[in-house]
C-alpha positions in Angstrom: 108.3 98.3 -74.7 108.5 95.5 -72.0 111.9 95.4 -70.2 112.5 92.7 -67.4 114.8 93.3 -64.7 116.5 91.6 -62.2 119.3 92.4 -59.7 120.8 91.0 -56.6 121.8 92.6 -53.1 124.4 94.8 -54.8 121.5 96.6 -57.1 118.4 97.6 -55.4 118.9 101.3 -55.4 119.9 100.8 -59.1 117.0 99.3 -59.9 114.9 101.5 -58.2 116.3 104.5 -59.9 116.2 102.5 -63.5 112.9 101.5 -63.0 111.6 105.0 -62.1 113.4 106.6 -65.1 111.9 103.8 -67.3 108.4 103.8 -66.3 108.5 107.8 -67.0 109.6 107.0 -70.7 106.3 105.0 -70.6 108.0 101.5 -70.4 106.4 98.4 -68.6 108.6 96.9 -66.3 108.9 93.0 -64.9 110.5 93.1 -61.7 112.3 89.7 -60.8 114.9 91.8 -58.5 115.5 91.8 -54.9 114.8 95.0 -52.8 116.8 94.4 -50.2 120.7 94.3 -49.3 120.5 90.8 -47.7 122.7 88.7 -49.8 121.1 86.7 -52.1 122.1 84.4 -55.0 122.2 86.4 -58.5 121.1 83.4 -60.5 117.8 83.3 -58.7 117.3 86.8 -60.3 119.3 86.5 -63.7 117.3 83.5 -65.0 113.9 84.9 -65.0 114.8 87.7 -66.8 116.5 85.7 -69.5 113.4 83.4 -69.4 111.5 87.0 -70.3 113.7 87.9 -73.0 114.0 84.2 -74.5 110.2 83.8 -74.6 109.8 87.0 -76.2 107.8 88.3 -73.1 110.0 91.2 -72.9 111.6 93.1 -75.4 114.7 93.5 -73.4 116.5 92.6 -70.1 118.5 94.4 -67.4 120.6 92.5 -65.1 122.4 94.0 -62.0 125.2 92.4 -59.9 128.2 93.7 -58.1 130.7 92.9 -60.8 127.9 92.3 -63.6 129.9 89.3 -64.4 128.0 86.6 -62.4 124.4 87.5 -63.4 125.8 87.9 -67.3 127.3 84.5 -67.1 123.9 83.2 -65.9 121.8 85.0 -68.1 124.1 84.0 -71.2 123.2 80.2 -70.7 119.9 80.8 -72.5 120.3 80.4 -76.2 118.3 83.2 -77.3 119.9 85.6 -74.9 123.2 87.7 -75.5 123.8 89.9 -72.6 126.7 92.6 -72.7 128.5 93.5 -69.5 128.7 97.4 -70.0 130.4 99.9 -67.8 130.6 102.9 -70.2 128.2 104.2 -72.6 130.5 103.4 -75.8 130.3 99.8 -74.7 126.6 100.0 -74.4 126.4 101.5 -77.8 128.9 98.6 -79.5 126.7 95.8 -77.7 123.6 97.1 -79.7 125.3 98.2 -82.8 127.5 95.2 -83.3 126.3 92.4 -81.1 122.5 92.7 -81.1 122.6 92.5 -77.2 119.2 92.0 -75.7 120.3 92.0 -72.0 122.4 94.7 -70.5 124.4 93.8 -67.4 125.7 96.6 -65.0 128.3 96.1 -62.6 126.9 97.8 -59.6 130.2 98.2 -57.6 131.7 99.9 -60.7 129.2 102.5 -61.8 127.3 105.0 -60.5 123.7 105.1 -60.7 123.5 107.8 -63.1 125.8 106.1 -65.4 123.6 103.0 -65.5 120.7 104.9 -66.4 122.7 106.7 -69.1 123.8 103.4 -70.5 120.3 101.7 -70.1 118.9 104.8 -72.1 121.6 104.4 -74.9 121.2 100.5 -75.0 117.4 100.7 -75.4 117.5 103.4 -78.4 120.4 102.1 -80.1 119.5 99.8 -83.1 121.4 96.8 -84.2 123.2 97.8 -87.5 122.9 94.4 -89.4 124.9 94.2 -92.3 128.4 92.4 -91.8 127.3 91.9 -88.1 124.3 89.9 -88.9 126.1 86.8 -89.9 128.3 86.9 -86.6 125.5 87.2 -84.4 123.9 84.2 -85.8 127.2 82.4 -85.0 126.7 83.0 -81.5 123.9 81.0 -81.0 124.9 77.9 -83.5 126.6 74.9 -82.3 
């Protein structure tokens, strides 16, 4: 699987652990994130992830910022992106099962690195249920 990842200054250590975990699982990573703790603007790292998912260059996206909100708002501006802000594993499961989310947003200041890795593993392995949820997901992108 190809996974695009982007993070701001709140997430370098998260990204490092996540990338290591995913590469051990055999996934290919497209890295758009910063590697420093110097202040940066999260949209500069979120939009490239969204473009990768939207264009099908990546199967899934992972975005990380302090609260997870700003970068989730950024990537959700893209028509084919459904980013879910996840802070516990149960939310990650529902984001996939019910919303067919294709990007997970991690709040680095409110989750541990281990929690983030666990959520991502669940997010990437949980299938979309379809059924009654399919029509709802279709309505997300309609105007």
